[in-house]
C-alpha positions in Angstrom: -68.7 56.1 -82.4 -66.2 54.0 -84.8 -67.7 51.8 -87.3 -65.1 49.3 -86.9 -64.2 47.9 -83.7 -60.9 46.3 -83.1 -61.2 42.8 -81.7 -59.1 41.0 -78.8 -57.3 38.3 -79.7 -57.5 35.2 -77.1 -53.8 34.9 -76.7 -54.0 36.8 -73.1 -50.8 37.0 -71.1 -50.3 37.7 -67.1 -47.7 39.6 -66.1 -46.7 39.2 -62.1 -44.6 42.7 -60.8 -44.4 41.2 -57.4 -43.6 37.8 -55.7 -46.7 38.3 -53.6 -48.8 38.8 -56.1 -51.6 36.1 -56.5 -53.3 37.4 -59.9 -51.5 39.5 -62.5 -50.6 42.7 -61.8 -51.3 43.3 -65.6 -52.5 41.7 -68.9 -51.5 41.9 -71.8 -54.1 41.4 -75.0 -53.0 41.6 -78.3 -55.5 43.0 -81.0 -56.7 42.1 -84.1 -55.2 45.2 -85.6 -51.6 44.1 -84.6 -51.6 46.7 -81.4 -51.1 45.2 -77.9 -53.3 46.8 -75.1 -52.1 46.3 -71.2 -54.6 46.3 -68.4 -53.9 47.0 -65.0 -55.8 45.4 -61.6 -57.7 47.6 -60.2 -57.4 47.0 -56.2 -59.7 48.0 -54.0 -58.8 50.1 -51.2 -60.3 50.1 -47.6 -62.9 53.0 -47.2 -61.5 56.2 -44.9 -64.0 55.6 -42.1 -63.0 52.0 -42.0 -59.2 53.2 -42.1 -60.7 55.5 -39.1 -61.9 53.0 -37.1 -59.0 50.9 -37.1 -56.8 53.2 -35.5 -59.2 54.4 -32.6 -59.2 50.2 -32.1 -55.5 50.7 -32.2 -55.6 53.4 -29.9 -57.6 51.5 -27.3 -55.5 48.4 -27.3 -52.7 51.0 -26.5 -54.2 52.8 -23.8 -55.8 49.5 -21.9 -58.9 49.3 -23.2 -60.6 52.5 -22.3 -60.4 55.5 -24.2 -59.6 57.7 -20.9 -56.8 56.1 -19.6 -54.9 57.8 -22.3 -56.7 61.3 -22.1 
């Protein structure tokens, strides 16, 4: 581990990449050594089991509410 740590300066700049972005998609943070570090937002995606359940529900709605009507 390095003995000298670079400290972030308190001037954070938010970057909005989309019109629909509520929060910045990226933030730029200047550091005490003169560099600018960029961080991206971590978007939590739905769990695959949730997606499979939603597909099954959608299929049920198309088939009239019961799975045996569509085969």
